[in-house]
SENUTI-181237 format. One line per 4 residues: number of its first residue (from 1); their letters; for each residue x, y, z of N, C-alpha, C. Coordinates in pm, whole numbers, plus 50000, padded with zeros to 5 digits. Layout:
N
NUM = a = X:Y:Z:X:Y:Z:X:Y:Z  ...
! end
This chain:
296
1 = mpgi = 50060:49860:50018:49969:50014:49988:50073:50137:50022  50176:50089:50093:50278:50237:50094:50317:50279:49955  50317:50149:49888:50402:50164:49728:50328:50257:49626  50229:50224:49674:50062:50247:49577:50055:50415:49574
5 = qhll = 50088:50419:49742:50039:50595:49789:50189:50682:49750  50267:50598:49763:50392:50671:49680:50367:50765:49540  50359:50588:49448:50326:50645:49314:50218:50771:49287  50067:50723:49353:49993:50831:49330:50017:50975:49360
9 = yrli = 50108:50997:49455:50153:51105:49490:50228:51151:49420  50344:51097:49304:50444:51138:49209:50359:51169:49049  50164:51121:49081:50139:51124:48962:50055:51273:48944  50033:51310:49107:49955:51414:49138:50050:51572:49156
13 = qpal = 50174:51472:49156:50295:51652:49228:50297:51758:49111  50260:51721:49000:50322:51837:48907:50163:51912:48920  50014:51827:48886:49912:51908:48901:49914:52003:49060  49953:51924:49178:49976:52016:49282:50042:52129:49281
17 = lfta = 50151:52162:49205:50286:52274:49218:50215:52347:49138  50159:52307:49064:50077:52416:48920:49990:52473:48976  49909:52431:49066:49792:52502:49101:49856:52615:49191  49999:52566:49282:50031:52636:49389:50080:52771:49372
21 = lsta = 50160:52739:49274:50221:52844:49188:50098:52954:49117  49999:52887:49107:49879:52988:48980:49819:53081:49130  49818:53006:49212:49729:53101:49292:49849:53201:49381  49973:53158:49366:50061:53222:49417:50074:53366:49329
25 = lpaa = 50087:53378:49235:50117:53481:49095:49989:53566:49087  49994:53674:49093:49868:53812:49052:49804:53787:48973  49713:53799:48962:49666:53823:48883:49684:53939:48703  49735:53923:48609:49726:54001:48553:49599:54078:48529
29 = aetp = 49586:54200:48544:49545:54330:48562:49464:54316:48372  49317:54325:48414:49271:54307:48264:49233:54437:48221  49178:54440:48042:49214:54562:47971:49030:54591:47988  49008:54723:48090:48827:54766:48085:48776:54712:47942
33 = ariv = 48680:54644:47941:48580:54631:47827:48509:54728:47784  48478:54820:47838:48374:54971:47801:48415:55067:47841  48502:55147:47749:48618:55259:47776:48506:55389:47717  48508:55484:47766:48460:55632:47733:48618:55723:47716
37 = svgg = 48638:55780:47599:48738:55851:47651:48672:56015:47610  48754:56070:47691:48696:56177:47653:48808:56274:47660  48841:56326:47542:48937:56439:47484:49048:56405:47356  49013:56474:47255:49059:56425:47129:49215:56393:47152
41 = slte = 49292:56417:47211:49462:56330:47215:49451:56219:47312  49312:56207:47421:49322:56044:47426:49291:55948:47364  49148:55985:47300:49126:55912:47185:49211:55867:47082  49300:55945:47014:49408:55934:46923:49485:55836:46970
45 = ivya = 49555:55821:47123:49652:55671:47166:49594:55588:47176  49467:55623:47222:49397:55483:47229:49421:55406:47079  49352:55462:46971:49385:55388:46795:49485:55375:46811  49610:55466:46822:49754:55433:46806:49786:55301:46843
49 = ldgq = 49726:55308:46960:49790:55093:47082:49706:55067:47013  49610:55048:46933:49546:54936:46876:49410:54929:46989  49336:55012:47074:49257:54993:47202:49152:55020:47117  49128:55005:47039:48951:55093:47020:48858:55003:47020
53 = aslv = 48847:54873:47019:48808:54771:47083:48732:54760:47227  48763:54849:47327:48726:54856:47445:48619:55019:47441  48655:55097:47302:48633:55205:47323:48441:55207:47279  48371:55268:47360:48232:55254:47377:48166:55432:47354
57 = gvdt = 48287:55524:47372:48196:55630:47347:48286:55733:47378  48306:55871:47312:48362:55977:47297:48305:56100:47283  48389:56193:47272:48329:56288:47344:48364:56399:47203  48262:56527:47200:48294:56586:47071:48446:56663:47018
61 = tsfw = 48561:56629:47074:48658:56647:47035:48772:56540:46953  48689:56423:46969:48738:56321:46954:48695:56300:46804  48800:56419:46718:48749:56321:46562:48873:56321:46485  48933:56236:46564:49067:56185:46462:49138:56062:46537
65 = peaa = 49125:55920:46473:49102:55946:46338:48955:55955:46272  48949:55921:46183:48789:55924:46091:48684:55842:46199  48741:55718:46211:48672:55577:46280:48617:55647:46408  48670:55768:46499:48563:55785:46594:48521:55843:46582
69 = kalp = 48452:55899:46514:48355:55995:46424:48189:55935:46483  48263:55792:46429:48116:55683:46419:48070:55653:46583  48167:55650:46640:48135:55617:46813:48016:55695:46838  47959:55671:46978:47880:55706:47063:47895:55852:47108
73 = qvgy = 47875:55969:47068:47948:56126:47223:47827:56165:47247  47929:56188:47418:47877:56236:47504:47893:56399:47505  47886:56473:47404:47904:56581:47435:48012:56642:47435  48047:56774:47461:48178:56860:47475:48242:56824:47618
77 = mral = 48373:56798:47612:48428:56782:47697:48417:56807:47804  48416:57013:47821:48369:57090:47935:48212:57076:47948  48173:57013:47917:48023:57019:47909:47918:56885:47922  48027:56788:47971:47930:56661:47967:47833:56650:48009
81 = saeg = 47711:56560:48005:47647:56473:48063:47665:56375:48156  47602:56344:48238:47659:56229:48284:47538:56126:48266  47411:56163:48251:47333:56068:48210:47404:55994:48059  47422:56073:47967:47495:56008:47825:47594:55899:47837
85 = ilsl = 47678:55973:47928:47756:55846:47975:47727:55730:48052  47650:55736:48162:47606:55619:48215:47531:55552:48136  47451:55609:48019:47384:55568:47930:47449:55433:47825  47561:55445:47870:47699:55369:47771:47741:55216:47857
89 = apsl = 47689:55264:47992:47779:55137:48084:47892:55104:48065  47997:55243:48125:48108:55242:48081:48170:55126:48235  48339:55092:48228:48382:55013:48332:48498:55148:48328  48538:55178:48246:48601:55366:48276:48585:55421:48206
93 = vvas = 48590:55593:48259:48596:55674:48177:48717:55793:48136  48835:55761:48100:48950:55834:48093:48940:55962:48006  48957:56047:48075:48907:56158:48063:49044:56322:48099  49027:56389:48017:49134:56510:48016:49130:56589:48159
97 = ahag = 49208:56637:48210:49169:56691:48313:49139:56832:48296  49081:56898:48145:48965:56968:48138:48888:56919:48143  48800:56822:48136:48734:56781:48135:48623:56820:48261  48487:56847:48246:48415:56841:48350:48275:56898:48289
101 = ppav = 48186:56928:48335:48133:57020:48482:48203:56926:48608  48233:56982:48731:48268:56892:48830:48179:56825:48917  48068:56854:48894:47952:56850:48949:47977:56688:48844  47935:56668:48737:47914:56562:48617:48037:56488:48653
105 = ldql = 48147:56494:48667:48251:56400:48695:48195:56314:48921  48169:56420:48953:48116:56371:49082:47987:56244:49074  47914:56303:48951:47786:56184:48953:47824:56088:48888  47959:56087:48832:47962:55932:48805:48128:55891:48903
109 = rsag = 48138:55944:48971:48218:55841:49081:48088:55777:49178  48007:55895:49206:47904:55820:49286:47817:55703:49209  47839:55718:49130:47750:55640:49066:47860:55487:49048  47950:55508:49080:48023:55418:49081:48149:55351:48951
113 = vplq = 48147:55416:48865:48206:55470:48742:48329:55489:48775  48461:55406:48757:48588:55473:48789:48593:55541:48643  48680:55628:48714:48737:55736:48656:48872:55796:48664  48939:55797:48553:49044:55805:48564:49074:55969:48447
117 = tvae = 49155:56036:48518:49170:56211:48466:49302:56192:48435  49377:56221:48346:49490:56259:48298:49508:56396:48264  49655:56426:48289:49683:56569:48285:49678:56650:48150  49717:56771:48163:49722:56849:48049:49827:56935:48036
121 = eyse = 49980:56855:47952:50073:56980:48009:50104:57011:47811  50140:57119:47831:50158:57189:47677:50291:57122:47646  50360:57040:47645:50509:56994:47592:50513:56847:47582  50622:56806:47513:50687:56708:47484:50641:56577:47601
125 = qgiv = 50683:56638:47744:50697:56563:47827:50528:56507:47858  50448:56609:47858:50324:56593:47885:50279:56474:47738  50304:56514:47658:50247:56398:47589:50286:56282:47579  50416:56275:47632:50456:56112:47680:50382:56050:47834
129 = nkia = 50343:56183:47899:50294:56133:48017:50149:56044:47945  50048:56174:47856:49952:56065:47790:49941:55924:47751  50076:55907:47663:50110:55782:47644:50117:55675:47737  50184:55703:47818:50190:55603:47944:50103:55566:48011
133 = aiaa = 49970:55690:48017:49854:55664:48085:49763:55609:48011  49724:55554:47903:49702:55452:47807:49732:55402:47823  49847:55343:47767:49899:55244:47749:49898:55130:47857  49919:55175:48031:49863:55145:48169:49712:55082:48139
137 = vlgk = 49661:55163:48093:49535:55140:48126:49469:55031:47989  49545:55055:47867:49504:54884:47794:49582:54783:47842  49671:54801:47934:49758:54705:47912:49881:54678:47827  49917:54773:47781:50005:54787:47648:50112:54865:47671
141 = paeg = 50184:54825:47759:50327:54855:47765:50489:54895:47672  50475:54756:47615:50558:54784:47515:50517:54866:47397  50398:54838:47367:50348:54938:47247:50336:55091:47259  50334:55120:47435:50306:55277:47472:50495:55302:47435
145 = erlt = 50605:55241:47499:50739:55264:47526:50779:55280:47289  50689:55226:47235:50728:55260:47109:50656:55381:47026  50598:55407:47104:50492:55451:47051:50568:55664:47099  50645:55602:47238:50654:55723:47329:50813:55774:47218
149 = aqve = 50857:55653:47169:50991:55676:47089:50952:55740:46954  50836:55719:46877:50786:55811:46765:50776:55992:46795  50717:55970:46900:50665:56097:46898:50846:56138:46939  50891:56118:47053:51033:56176:47074:51165:56217:46913
153 = adfg = 51140:56096:46866:51225:56092:46718:51153:56232:46658  50996:56267:46596:50951:56380:46603:51010:56492:46660  50999:56555:46793:51021:56626:46863:51162:56682:46820  51241:56558:46825:51377:56569:46787:51425:56641:46614
157 = qlaq = 51329:56615:46538:51303:56669:46378:51296:56792:46435  51231:56829:46510:51143:56997:46536:51226:57096:46609  51294:57028:46680:51414:57094:46747:51526:57154:46649  51514:57076:46583:51661:57096:46433:51593:57168:46355
161 = lraq = 51461:57211:46348:51398:57270:46220:51347:57435:46354  51361:57415:46444:51346:57547:46518:51483:57610:46543  51587:57541:46520:51701:57641:46560:51750:57701:46444  51723:57642:46300:51748:57736:46184:51658:57862:46186
165 = itkq = 51594:57914:46264:51520:58021:46325:51585:58067:46396  51644:58217:46363:51683:58285:46438:51649:58426:46502  51553:58492:46405:51403:58613:46428:51360:58553:46451  51257:58553:46602:51114:58508:46639:51008:58566:46529
169 = pkvl = 50938:58517:46460:50866:58640:46434:50748:58628:46503  50667:58765:46563:50565:58742:46642:50392:58687:46608  50349:58603:46662:50224:58564:46600:50111:58565:46739  50011:58624:46660:49881:58609:46681:49797:58458:46695
173 = ffma = 49686:58483:46809:49697:58348:46715:49518:58368:46806  49411:58355:46699:49262:58377:46743:49215:58278:46806  49171:58225:46920:49075:58111:46938:48952:58084:46891  48882:58181:46906:48785:58231:46831:48731:58351:46808
177 = vshg = 48632:58394:46661:48571:58528:46643:48417:58510:46638  48370:58595:46734:48191:58571:46744:48164:58687:46706  48066:58723:46773:48012:58877:46722:48067:58943:46792  48105:58917:46910:48202:59028:47031:48314:59030:47005
181 = aplv = 48412:59082:47047:48545:59058:47017:48613:58942:47054  48736:58936:46928:48783:58786:46892:48866:58805:47021  48830:58624:47006:48927:58572:47192:49057:58526:47154  49138:58581:47214:49324:58578:47165:49386:58489:47316
185 = sgrd = 49498:58421:47246:49565:58342:47339:49650:58370:47381  49709:58376:47498:49761:58502:47568:49896:58347:47661  49975:58427:47747:50071:58277:47806:49974:58167:47885  50013:58048:47877:50020:57948:47986:49865:57857:47944
189 = taad = 49880:57873:47732:49796:57801:47652:49876:57756:47563  49783:57648:47528:49831:57542:47422:49859:57601:47320  49807:57719:47252:49849:57793:47119:49984:57815:47184  49991:57950:47287:50129:57959:47332:50278:57923:47302
193 = aiia = 50181:57737:47361:50299:57631:47387:50350:57621:47247  50263:57652:47103:50227:57563:47004:50382:57663:46931  50327:57792:46942:50379:57905:46897:50519:57927:46932  50530:57856:47047:50734:57864:47083:50758:57727:47029
197 = lagg = 50693:57616:47029:50776:57531:46960:50807:57555:46831  50731:57616:46773:50733:57631:46639:50835:57745:46594  50933:57780:46703:51026:57909:46636:50980:58050:46666  50847:58030:46727:50780:58203:46691:50765:58282:46876
201 = snaa = 50662:58403:46896:50740:58442:46992:50537:58475:46982  50465:58494:47077:50326:58518:47099:50320:58678:47097  50199:58698:47022:50241:58891:47045:50185:58932:47115  50064:58797:47178:49959:58849:47282:50016:58800:47441
205 = ndfs = 50163:58867:47415:50161:58771:47525:50158:58853:47705  50077:58961:47744:50104:59096:47848:50011:59001:47957  49916:58916:47888:49781:58820:47981:49796:58705:48003  49756:58609:48094:49740:58463:48086:49620:58405:48050
209 = gnkp = 49634:58311:47937:49481:58229:47921:49440:58332:47797  49305:58303:47794:49212:58379:47607:49172:58468:47704  49139:58593:47578:49088:58726:47663:49035:58794:47507  48924:58799:47510:48890:58915:47398:48962:59004:47405
213 = tgae = 48944:59045:47302:49052:59163:47280:48988:59232:47125  48988:59368:47159:48944:59480:47065:49053:59524:46912  49010:59620:46870:49130:59665:46771:49203:59753:46776  49223:59810:46875:49283:59890:46881:49470:59760:46926
217 = aiia = 49424:59663:47033:49485:59576:47125:49560:59470:47029  49450:59463:46870:49544:59377:46799:49623:59421:46728  49595:59581:46698:49685:59651:46634:49825:59669:46706  49818:59690:46847:49921:59695:46940:50023:59573:46916
221 = aapd = 49963:59483:46869:50018:59385:46920:50062:59390:46758  50080:59436:46669:50150:59433:46587:50206:59226:46528  50125:59215:46506:50209:59014:46461:50241:59032:46311  50366:58970:46300:50414:58979:46173:50332:58853:46127
225 = aill = 50247:58704:46149:50154:58659:46091:50081:58641:46240  49922:58562:46173:49774:58547:46262:49806:58402:46214  49749:58305:46351:49718:58127:46329:49594:58119:46369  49497:58055:46271:49376:58065:46269:49375:57893:46300
229 = telt = 49282:57811:46367:49177:57688:46318:49113:57706:46202  49115:57533:46146:49050:57554:46061:48860:57593:46099  48839:57486:46254:48708:57533:46235:48692:57688:46268  48790:57791:46318:48745:57907:46363:48736:57992:46188
233 = lhai = 48815:57921:46104:48792:58013:45982:48650:57970:45959  48630:57838:45957:48539:57793:45894:48367:57875:45953  48415:57920:46102:48289:57959:46167:48270:58119:46103  48391:58182:46101:48413:58299:46029:48325:58315:45931
237 = ggle = 48379:58219:45803:48301:58261:45716:48448:58284:45567  48510:58238:45613:48621:58231:45537:48705:58401:45520  48839:58368:45479:48923:58475:45514:48914:58570:45446  48867:58567:45348:48839:58751:45340:48734:58834:45415
241 = qfyq = 48647:58767:45468:48577:58779:45573:48649:58795:45687  48752:58714:45687:48875:58746:45859:48921:58849:45779  49019:58903:45729:49079:59003:45673:49005:59179:45734  48887:59110:45671:48787:59263:45727:48700:59288:45875
245 = lpgi = 48771:59230:45945:48748:59196:46098:48843:59353:46170  48783:59427:46198:48909:59546:46306:48991:59519:46303  49059:59605:46318:49171:59591:46330:49309:59480:46233  49252:59439:46132:49334:59315:46109:49417:59393:45993
249 = ahtp = 49366:59463:45895:49421:59532:45793:49514:59636:45828  49571:59639:45937:49641:59761:46034:49776:59695:46064  49740:59535:46063:49901:59494:46145:49979:59444:46034  50084:59407:46064:50149:59365:45877:50136:59229:45865
253 = agqh = 50070:59153:45950:50005:59019:45903:49913:59073:45850  49858:59147:45883:49712:59157:45787:49760:59227:45647  49866:59327:45605:49878:59384:45517:49966:59337:45413  50027:59223:45452:50041:59111:45458:50013:58978:45309
257 = rrvi = 49898:58968:45419:49810:58889:45418:49880:58709:45470  49912:58765:45577:50022:58619:45622:49941:58570:45767  49841:58478:45713:49774:58380:45804:49746:58275:45764  49828:58192:45915:49848:58070:45895:49708:58006:45931
261 = vmdt = 49683:57847:45848:49565:57806:45878:49584:57656:45897  49534:57614:46040:49546:57470:46063:49484:57400:46116  49475:57237:46150:49376:57187:46152:49389:57188:46351  49288:57228:46400:49232:57234:46504:49318:57134:46654
265 = lsll = 49293:57024:46594:49288:56866:46712:49476:56904:46693  49558:56872:46557:49623:56877:46579:49751:56981:46628  49692:57077:46641:49760:57192:46686:49779:57205:46814  49604:57192:46882:49599:57247:47022:49621:57114:47103
269 = gfgl = 49586:56972:47064:49516:56878:47139:49685:56846:47165  49783:56829:47117:49889:56817:47253:49875:56641:47254  49880:56610:47112:49881:56488:47138:50011:56392:47034  49993:56265:46978:50057:56218:46850:50088:56307:46765
273 = rsaq = 50026:56417:46685:50067:56501:46597:50114:56649:46620  50151:56641:46763:50137:56780:46820:50294:56817:46671  50398:56726:46732:50531:56774:46669:50533:56796:46499  50445:56702:46468:50421:56699:46333:50320:56857:46296
277 = aamd = 50284:56886:46327:50222:57007:46332:50297:57162:46368  50366:57118:46446:50450:57240:46493:50569:57246:46386  50600:57114:46306:50679:57180:46201:50659:57265:46094  50519:57229:46027:50437:57231:45923:50431:57400:45956
281 = fsrq = 50368:57433:46108:50384:57565:46160:50495:57652:46139  50619:57542:46134:50795:57604:46145:50790:57674:46007  50798:57570:45971:50811:57584:45790:50749:57705:45708  50618:57728:45784:50571:57828:45689:50599:57953:45783
285 = lrqv = 50653:57967:45896:50686:58071:46009:50840:58151:45892  50878:58024:45863:51000:58089:45757:50990:58130:45627  50830:58147:45607:50821:58194:45448:50782:58377:45507  50796:58399:45645:50795:58565:45672:50891:58634:45611
289 = pdva = 50890:58705:45578:51023:58732:45473:51103:58762:45574  51111:58846:45710:51255:58900:45792:51268:58737:45874  51216:58657:45898:51228:58541:45901:51326:58538:45822  51279:58432:45706:51327:58374:45580:51476:58462:45547
293 = assr = 51474:58612:45549:51630:58685:45521:51747:58657:45639  51730:58606:45779:51744:58626:45919:51781:58437:45914  51762:58363:45882:51727:58224:45862:51870:58095:45752  51845:58200:45686:51976:58176:45577:52098:58165:45596
! end
């Protein structure tokens, strides 16, 4: 009998050992099955990491890649509705730190929905941090590292291009133009950061944030070039309507018709395409006569 018991033990020992090891090892983190992404740059990263199968909803700033537009939308990221998000039964909401209002975020937490906010920092490091956050959520650390390497390479090329500009042109960025005074971006904004990255200087550097600005202030700023997004230009009704705004014709940019128009999300989203957008912007800045002459 002891011989039979010994034989049985030898037969079941591997199974016992496997069970013990399985119990001791920590369970691998599972990717949330239903993710709502609030923030265009975050949604771009989800797609770049091939995690879109988990997306069940996005906000209205998530219009790249094109496929994101087909997903259910939960509203503008600064004016979210808790009901719209909860109707998608998300297992996780990943949101830009700009998302809100706070009361809606509190409602989501009270409903038991996990909410992860991602900081907005207008820099290369800020983009790298976004990639790391989304890669962790999706359980794709290796893919995240590869994507980070691509972004860092793009910013390296941007630095080389920027170094060729020895005289910084003054750039004025119009965030929006409505029936009132145009909204211009000053310091500590995404536009201010992208202007600096491209090798320019912000002509509206005497205030922080976005501010309605009248004709006199626009003339006094004397921008060499004016930067607009495609969305703003569309809202105005085209370039000819923009040049007719009070004060524009009395600036160097208006007199020489130096208005640069770029894609909204790639310009201001500080995501995967920001370095490429800044390089495109920088090349256009070099066409400003004084800058082109000084960079030869």
